[in-house]
C-alpha positions in Angstrom: -38.5 14.3 13.3 -35.0 14.5 14.7 -31.7 13.5 13.1 -29.8 13.1 16.4 -28.0 9.9 16.9 -26.6 8.7 20.2 -22.9 8.4 20.7 -23.1 4.6 20.9 -25.2 4.4 17.7 -22.9 6.7 15.7 -19.8 4.7 16.9 -21.5 1.5 15.9 -22.3 2.9 12.4 -18.7 4.1 12.0 -17.3 0.6 13.1 -19.7 -1.1 10.7 -18.6 1.2 7.8 -14.9 0.4 8.5 -15.6 -3.3 8.7 -17.4 -3.2 5.4 -14.5 -1.3 3.7 -12.0 -3.8 5.1 -14.0 -6.8 3.9 -14.5 -5.4 0.4 -10.9 -4.5 -0.3 -8.2 -6.9 -1.3 -5.5 -4.3 -1.1 -3.0 -4.4 1.8 0.2 -2.5 2.6 3.4 -4.1 4.0 5.5 -2.1 6.4 8.1 -3.5 8.8 7.1 -7.2 8.0 3.5 -6.5 9.0 0.5 -6.3 6.6 -2.3 -3.7 7.1 -5.5 -3.8 5.2 -6.1 -0.9 2.9 -9.6 0.6 3.1 -9.6 2.8 0.1 -7.1 3.8 -2.6 -7.2 6.7 -5.0 -4.7 8.2 -7.5 -2.7 10.2 -4.9 -2.9 7.9 -1.9 -4.7 5.4 0.3 -6.3 5.0 3.7 -6.0 2.4 6.5 -7.8 2.1 9.8 -6.4 4.7 12.1 -6.3 2.4 15.2 -4.1 -0.1 13.3 -1.5 1.8 11.4 -1.5 5.5 12.3 2.3 5.3 12.6 3.1 4.3 9.0 5.5 6.4 7.0 8.4 6.0 4.7 8.9 3.2 2.2 6.1 0.6 2.0 4.9 -2.0 -0.4 1.4 -2.2 -1.7 -0.2 -5.6 -2.6 -3.4 -6.8 -4.1 -3.8 -10.3 -2.7 -0.4 -11.8 -3.2 0.5 -9.7 -6.2 3.0 -6.9 -5.6 1.6 -3.7 -7.2 3.7 -0.7 -6.0 6.7 0.3 -4.0 5.6 3.6 -2.3 7.1 6.4 -0.4 4.3 7.7 1.8 3.5 10.5 4.3 0.6 10.7 6.7 -2.0 13.3 5.5 -4.9 13.4 7.9 -7.2 11.3 10.1 -10.9 11.4 9.4 -13.7 9.1 10.6 -11.5 6.4 11.9 -9.3 6.3 8.7 -5.8 7.5 8.5 -5.1 8.9 5.0 -1.7 8.7 3.4 -0.4 10.6 0.4 2.1 9.2 -2.1 5.4 11.1 -2.4 6.2 8.5 -5.1 4.8 5.2 -6.1 6.7 2.9 -8.6 5.0 0.0 -10.3 6.5 -3.3 -9.3 7.7 -5.6 -12.1 8.3 -9.3 -12.1 10.9 -9.1 -14.8 14.2 -7.2 -14.9 14.3 -3.9 -16.7 15.2 -3.9 -20.4 18.7 -2.9 -21.4 19.2 0.1 -23.5 21.8 -1.5 -25.8 21.7 -4.4 -28.2 23.1 -7.6 -26.9 24.7 -10.3 -29.0 22.8 -13.6 -28.9 25.9 -15.6 -28.2 27.4 -13.2 -25.6 28.5 -14.7 -22.3 26.2 -14.2 -19.3 29.1 -12.9 -17.2 32.8 -13.1 -16.7 34.5 -15.1 -14.0 37.8 -14.0 -12.5 40.7 -16.5 -12.7 41.8 -17.8 -9.3 45.3 -16.7 -8.5 
């Protein structure tokens, strides 16, 4: 029995694997006003299809559906089996609320000060 696969068959299997990963993942990355589907994500990075987004780097936003998860600083790591892998230099969780203040605020304190017109 042989384990040899023709070039066409191995390319077809690789394309089917990438299509399955794309379909299964709800994650996507936003860079330069363009969304790219994320194939896999792990603790230190993520991967996208190499033919779509091999040029990504710098500051990007990571979404799950329409929910903003992280703001990330990324660097390209390697290309393997049609996937471009990116490593996080940093990833900060996105928040829908403003950060808490580190001092106590009076309940009747003004929200802000307006300058008098002169």
